[in-house]
C-alpha positions in Angstrom: 104.5 103.7 119.6 104.4 101.3 116.7 107.5 99.0 116.9 109.0 97.2 113.4 110.6 94.0 115.4 112.4 91.5 114.1 111.0 88.4 114.0 112.7 85.6 115.3 113.7 83.8 112.2 115.0 87.4 111.3 116.8 87.9 114.3 118.6 84.5 114.1 120.4 85.8 110.9 122.0 88.1 112.7 123.0 86.2 115.6 124.6 83.4 113.7 126.6 85.9 111.5 130.6 86.1 112.1 133.5 87.8 110.9 133.9 84.8 108.3 129.8 84.1 107.5 128.3 87.1 106.5 124.2 86.4 106.0 123.4 88.0 103.2 121.7 87.0 99.6 122.0 87.9 96.1 120.6 88.3 92.6 122.9 89.0 89.5 121.3 90.0 86.4 122.3 90.3 83.0 121.4 93.1 80.7 121.5 93.4 77.0 123.3 96.7 76.6 124.2 99.2 76.1 123.9 100.4 80.2 121.6 103.5 80.9 123.0 106.4 82.4 124.1 105.6 86.2 122.1 108.3 87.3 119.5 107.5 85.6 119.5 103.9 87.2 120.0 105.3 90.6 116.9 107.7 89.8 114.6 104.7 89.0 115.4 102.5 92.3 115.4 105.6 94.5 111.6 106.2 92.9 110.4 102.7 93.8 111.9 102.6 97.7 108.4 104.2 98.9 107.0 100.0 97.9 110.2 98.7 100.4 110.3 101.0 103.5 112.6 98.5 104.9 115.7 99.7 102.7 115.8 103.0 104.4 115.6 101.0 107.8 118.5 100.0 110.3 118.8 97.5 112.9 118.4 99.0 116.2 119.6 96.5 119.0 118.3 96.9 122.4 120.3 97.5 125.9 121.4 94.4 127.2 119.3 92.3 124.1 116.5 92.8 126.4 114.0 92.3 123.0 114.4 91.6 119.5 116.1 93.7 117.4 113.9 96.6 115.9 113.9 98.4 112.2 114.0 102.1 112.6 114.4 105.0 110.1 117.5 105.9 108.9 118.0 109.7 109.3 121.1 109.9 107.6 120.3 107.7 104.6 121.8 108.5 101.3 121.0 106.3 98.1 124.2 107.2 96.6 125.5 104.9 99.5 123.7 102.0 98.7 123.6 102.1 94.7 127.4 101.9 93.4 128.9 101.7 89.9 132.1 99.5 88.9 133.6 98.2 85.6 134.9 95.0 85.0 138.1 94.7 83.5 138.9 93.4 79.6 138.0 90.9 78.2 134.9 91.5 80.4 133.7 87.5 80.5 132.0 85.4 82.8 135.4 84.6 84.5 135.8 88.2 85.3 132.1 89.0 86.6 132.8 85.8 88.9 135.4 87.0 90.5 133.8 90.6 91.2 130.9 88.7 92.4 133.2 86.6 95.4 134.9 89.4 96.3 132.0 91.7 96.9 130.0 89.0 98.4 133.2 88.5 100.9 132.7 91.9 102.5 130.3 92.4 105.1 127.2 94.9 104.8 127.6 98.1 107.2 125.4 97.2 109.9 124.8 101.0 110.8 123.4 101.5 107.6 120.1 99.8 105.9 121.6 96.1 104.9 121.5 96.3 101.3 124.3 97.5 98.2 122.9 97.3 94.7 126.3 97.3 92.1 125.9 98.2 88.8 128.4 96.4 86.4 129.9 97.8 83.2 132.5 96.1 80.9 130.5 92.9 80.2 131.3 91.7 76.6 128.8 91.5 74.0 127.5 94.6 74.6 126.0 93.4 78.0 125.8 95.1 81.7 125.2 93.7 85.0 123.0 94.3 88.1 123.2 92.8 91.3 121.3 93.3 94.5 123.4 92.1 97.7 120.5 92.1 100.9 121.2 90.9 104.5 118.8 87.5 104.5 117.2 89.1 108.0 115.4 91.6 105.8 114.1 89.1 103.4 113.7 85.6 102.5 114.1 84.1 99.0 110.6 84.0 98.2 110.0 87.7 99.5 113.1 88.4 97.9 111.6 87.5 94.3 108.8 89.7 95.1 110.9 92.6 95.9 113.1 91.7 92.4 109.6 92.7 90.5 109.1 95.6 92.6 112.4 97.4 91.7 112.2 96.0 87.8 109.8 96.6 85.3 107.3 94.4 83.5 107.6 96.3 80.5 110.4 98.1 78.6 108.3 101.1 78.4 107.2 101.8 82.0 105.3 104.6 83.4 107.7 107.0 85.0 107.2 107.4 89.2 107.2 111.1 90.5 109.4 111.3 93.1 108.3 111.2 96.3 109.7 113.2 99.0 110.6 110.9 101.8 111.1 112.0 105.7 112.4 109.8 108.2 110.3 109.2 111.7 112.2 110.1 114.7 114.1 107.9 115.9 112.6 105.6 119.3 115.0 106.3 122.6 116.8 103.6 124.2 114.0 104.0 127.3 111.2 104.0 124.8 112.6 100.7 123.5 113.2 99.2 126.7 110.0 99.7 127.7 108.4 98.5 124.7 110.1 95.3 124.7 109.0 94.9 128.2 105.4 95.0 127.3 106.0 92.9 124.9 107.7 90.1 126.4 104.6 90.1 129.0 101.9 90.2 125.8 103.2 87.6 123.9 102.4 84.5 126.2 98.9 85.8 126.9 98.6 86.2 123.1 99.8 82.8 122.4 97.8 81.3 125.1 94.5 83.1 123.0 95.6 81.5 120.2 95.5 78.0 121.7 92.2 79.0 123.3 91.0 79.4 120.2 92.1 76.8 118.6 90.4 74.7 121.4 87.4 74.7 119.2 88.7 72.6 116.4 90.5 69.8 118.4 90.5 67.4 115.3 92.9 70.3 113.4 95.2 70.6 116.9 95.7 67.0 117.2 96.4 66.4 113.5 99.0 69.6 113.2 100.8 68.3 116.8 101.2 64.8 115.6 102.6 66.5 112.2 105.2 68.6 114.3 106.3 65.4 116.6 106.4 63.2 113.5 109.1 65.8 112.1 111.0 66.2 115.1 111.3 62.6 115.0 113.2 62.4 111.5 115.0 65.3 112.6 116.5 63.0 115.3 118.3 61.5 112.6 121.0 64.2 112.1 122.2 63.4 115.4 124.5 60.9 113.5 127.6 63.0 112.1 128.6 62.5 108.4 131.5 61.1 107.5 134.5 63.6 107.3 135.5 64.8 104.2 136.6 68.4 102.1 133.7 69.4 101.8 133.5 71.2 105.9 136.0 72.7 107.7 136.9 76.3 108.8 136.0 78.9 106.7 137.9 81.4 105.3 136.8 84.9 105.3 137.0 85.3 101.0 134.3 83.3 98.6 134.8 81.8 94.9 131.6 82.0 92.9 130.4 80.2 90.2 127.6 78.9 88.1 125.1 76.3 85.9 122.6 76.5 83.6 120.1 74.8 82.2 116.1 75.3 81.1 112.6 74.3 82.5 111.8 72.8 78.9 114.8 70.2 80.1 113.7 69.7 83.4 110.2 69.1 82.4 111.7 66.5 79.5 113.6 64.6 82.7 110.8 64.6 84.5 107.9 63.5 81.5 110.9 60.6 80.9 111.5 59.6 84.4 109.1 61.3 87.1 109.8 62.9 89.9 108.9 66.6 91.0 111.4 70.2 89.8 112.9 70.1 92.6 114.2 66.2 92.7 115.6 66.7 89.3 117.5 69.8 90.0 118.8 67.7 93.5 119.5 65.1 91.3 121.6 67.3 89.0 123.5 68.6 92.3 123.8 65.0 93.7 126.2 64.3 90.5 128.3 67.9 91.0 129.3 66.9 94.5 129.7 63.0 93.3 132.3 64.1 90.3 133.8 67.1 92.9 134.2 64.5 95.2 135.9 61.6 92.9 138.4 64.6 91.1 139.3 65.1 94.8 140.3 61.8 95.6 137.8 60.8 97.9 135.1 57.9 98.6 131.7 58.6 96.9 130.2 55.7 99.2 128.8 57.9 101.7 126.0 60.3 101.4 126.1 64.6 100.8 123.9 65.6 103.5 121.8 69.1 102.6 120.1 71.3 104.5 117.1 72.1 102.0 115.3 75.5 102.9 111.6 75.2 102.3 109.1 77.7 101.9 106.3 78.0 104.4 104.5 80.6 102.4 100.8 79.8 101.2 100.9 78.4 97.6 98.8 79.1 94.9 96.8 76.3 92.2 100.2 76.1 90.5 101.9 75.2 93.8 104.2 78.3 93.9 104.3 79.8 96.8 102.3 83.4 97.2 103.9 86.4 98.8 102.0 88.3 101.4 103.3 91.9 101.0 105.9 91.4 104.2 109.8 91.0 104.1 109.8 88.9 106.7 111.4 85.3 106.8 108.8 82.6 106.4 111.2 79.0 105.5 111.7 76.3 107.4 114.1 73.3 106.4 114.2 69.8 105.6 117.6 67.7 105.5 118.2 66.0 102.5 120.9 62.7 101.6 122.2 63.0 98.4 123.0 60.0 96.8 126.4 60.6 95.3 127.2 57.0 95.6 125.0 56.1 92.5 126.5 56.4 89.4 123.4 55.5 87.1 121.4 58.8 86.4 117.8 57.3 86.6 119.0 55.7 89.8 120.1 58.7 91.2 116.9 60.3 90.1 114.4 57.7 91.8 116.9 57.7 95.0 116.3 61.2 95.3 112.6 61.4 94.6 111.9 58.6 97.2 113.4 60.5 99.7 112.0 63.8 98.8 108.4 62.2 99.3 109.6 60.7 102.9 110.4 63.6 103.9 107.6 65.4 103.1 105.4 63.0 104.6 107.7 62.9 108.1 106.8 67.0 108.5 110.5 67.9 108.8 109.8 71.3 107.5 106.5 72.0 109.7 108.1 70.8 112.8 111.1 73.1 111.9 108.5 75.7 111.4 107.2 75.2 115.0 110.7 75.4 116.5 111.4 78.6 114.6 108.2 80.1 116.2 108.9 78.6 119.9 112.3 80.5 119.8 109.5 84.1 120.2 109.6 82.9 124.2 112.9 82.4 124.8 114.7 86.0 125.7 117.0 87.5 123.0 119.9 86.8 124.7 119.4 83.3 125.3 118.4 83.0 122.0 121.4 84.4 120.1 123.5 82.2 122.5 121.5 79.2 120.9 121.4 79.9 117.7 125.5 80.3 117.6 125.5 77.0 119.6 123.3 75.4 117.2 125.5 76.7 114.0 128.5 75.0 115.9 126.6 71.6 116.4 125.5 72.0 112.6 129.4 71.2 111.1 129.3 68.0 111.9 125.8 67.0 110.3 125.9 69.3 107.4 127.9 69.1 104.4 126.2 71.8 102.2 123.2 74.1 101.5 120.9 73.3 98.7 117.6 76.3 98.0 115.9 76.1 95.2 113.4 79.3 94.9 110.9 79.7 91.8 111.3 83.1 90.3 109.3 85.3 87.4 108.7 83.5 84.2 108.4 86.6 82.1 111.1 89.2 81.3 112.0 91.7 83.4 113.3 95.2 82.8 115.5 98.0 84.3 115.6 101.5 82.2 114.2 99.5 79.2 117.1 97.0 79.2 115.8 93.3 79.1 117.4 91.0 82.2 118.8 87.8 79.9 120.0 85.9 83.1 119.7 86.2 86.8 121.8 83.9 89.1 121.9 83.4 93.3 123.8 83.8 96.0 123.4 81.8 99.3 125.8 82.5 102.1 127.9 79.8 103.4 127.9 79.0 107.3 128.4 76.4 110.1 131.8 74.8 108.1 130.1 74.4 105.5 132.8 75.6 102.2 130.0 74.7 99.7 126.5 76.2 98.9 124.1 76.0 95.8 120.8 78.2 95.2 118.9 77.4 92.1 116.7 80.4 91.0 114.7 80.0 87.2 113.8 83.0 85.6 111.9 83.4 82.0 112.5 79.7 81.1 116.2 79.3 82.5 117.4 77.7 85.5 120.4 79.0 87.1 122.5 77.2 89.9 124.7 79.6 91.7 127.4 78.1 93.6 129.1 79.6 96.4 132.5 78.3 98.1 134.9 79.1 100.4 138.1 80.4 98.4 140.9 78.8 100.1 139.8 75.7 99.8 137.5 75.6 96.7 140.1 75.8 93.9 138.0 73.8 91.6 134.7 74.8 92.2 134.2 74.9 88.6 134.2 70.7 88.6 131.3 70.8 90.7 129.3 73.7 88.5 130.3 71.6 85.3 129.1 68.4 87.4 125.8 69.6 87.6 125.0 70.6 83.9 126.2 67.2 83.2 123.9 65.5 85.3 121.3 67.1 83.7 122.6 65.9 80.0 123.1 62.4 81.7 119.3 62.1 82.9 118.3 63.9 79.2 120.1 60.9 77.9 118.0 58.4 79.5 115.4 56.5 77.2 111.9 57.4 78.3 109.9 54.9 80.2 108.5 52.0 78.5 110.4 53.0 75.3 
């Protein structure tokens, strides 16, 4: 009996979810109009589900949490439950769309069904319409999510139609079958790890290098023990969300890099730093501090251009580094230089490799203890982290749905661990979008942060090039 078991990291995103922090991500696409007929969109999505079989799978937990949950086919799968149709009230502008996104993303996904929804939104101004995909983080990380976006959407306005495929769900394994298989896996997993260690002994130099890298990363993480200064950025979360966005272009970021140096990620982090600086100042709070951010890092293989390569799986393959955004620095060039220097140091410290190693090690932990540990670590994070900033490179070619071109795409990142604001960055077809999630009860001024991000880009663009 083959079992599609969740990876330790995938299972973590289920374990840390609670009544107010829902671990789903989203992408919100704006399309040129007119909107295609809704039934045509549903048929298009259904014709491609064979390429993403997890979209017809549900999570099944084992009795007494004796093993990690598994994916099983949903015998009652109904695509019309997952693909939904709605409309914006007049005037159908950005404010109405952002409010809708905040409301939909405040609602937990039904654990008894496949963990995704796609909303088709009509009534946008300028003859546009929107489509946004809401997916649980246990299903997919940002990079493989980009691959999924390319599967559901088309690369041409005139794609070859796909013939519908008749789908038959596989029999759902019984609780006894799952328990027996979990017992086998518990015995086999340490054995397989031992075999891997024995094989690695054949190249001891590589093993020593990797172990040293992990130790260096763990040492760097020790600095997180020091709590950050208290501020309005952290505190209890309510059940509702606000959503906003900011935008720039790939060309502008390349211009900043040419003038001031740094990587693409350094520039966007420097812009976000200015956003938090302006938000704290507007709230009358001190900026004589840093804003500590969790920075998820893909640990997927990379191509010659440095972009992460999807490997055909939907498992999460992310680790993390912890950056301290220098909100005390007013000068745009100095701010970027400080971010660049710090990020280079974090890469040298191997924090991401250490985080990946720790995540892999959770495969040894009994899932019941893993669930408890993940909830405990989430509560601890509230004193040591202020926000999360995640950057995922998207396709740099136009994508289409039923012949309509997607003109913009905005990402959504969930909140947790009493972090009241999170920022996701997504690049698509020459545009760079910052999706900003806020706790509804405490971030009425979310637009101050969004405008501060755009102002941060403008400030860097105004700096004179080196040597001029």
